[in-house]
N, C-alpha and C positions, 0 to 999 in steps of 0.2 A: 504494500500500500504506500503510495507516495504521500509524504507528509508536507504540509504547508509550513515553512519555517516561521511564518508570521502568526500562526495560530498556536497559542500556548496550551490549548486544551486537547489537541489531537493526541490521543494515546497517553494522556496524563493519568497518573494513578489517583484514584479517589479513595480517601480513607473511609472504610466501612465499619471498622470496629477497633477498639483498643482496650488494653488493660494495663494497669500500672502497679508497681511495687516500689518501695524506697528503702534506703538505708540512712538512718539519722547519723550513725557513726561515720559512714563514708560520704555523707552529704551528696547523695545522688539519687536519681529516679530511674527506674527501668520501665520502659514502655514497650509493650508488645503490640504490634499493629497488623491489621489485615487490610488489603486493598483490592479494588476492582478497577478495571479499565473504564474510563469515562464514556467510551463508545459501546459498552455492553448494552445489548438490546437495541442498538441504533441501526436501522436498516438491515442489511445482510452482512454487515462488517463483522469479521471474526475478531473478537477482543483478545488482547494480550493477557496472559495469566501471570500474576505477580506473586512471588512467595511471601509468606508472612515475614515480618522483620521484628527484631528486638534491638533496641538502642538504649544506651546509657546516657543520661543527661545530667551533667553536674548542676549543683544547686544554683550557681550564679547564672548559668545559661538558661536554666528552667525559669528563673525569675524574669529574665529578658524576654524569653519566649511568651510567657504569660502576659507581660505588658504589651508586646506587639500584637498578640492575638486579640486581646481586649480592645486595643485601639482599632483594629480592623473590624471587629464585631460592632463597635460603636459607630464607625463610618457606615457600615452596611445598614444598620438599623436607622441611621439618619438619612439614608439615601445618597450618601456622598460616594461618587464613583472614583476609582483609582485610575486616573488618566494615563498612567505609565504602564498599565497592564493591557495587553492585547486580548480583549475578551470578545471581539466581534469576528464574525466569519469573514474571511478574506478569499476572494475568488482569483 
């Protein structure tokens, strides 16, 4: 399948589930995550299959991630579009 380099969503992984654990002593979080292809169920396109992943996130990085995700959630709920993200279909 030819991919359009201007379209950031073609074949992108979509987070479908996650589970977490942590270590107070080690100051880190373990996140186990599952993904699906954003094109799953779209037309006759055969989706890519992605393996589950497990990542370790240090406390300082987790705090930064939380702040960034909350900022993006606030923008979405306020209707503020990110003009730097290519979210439109390009022909």
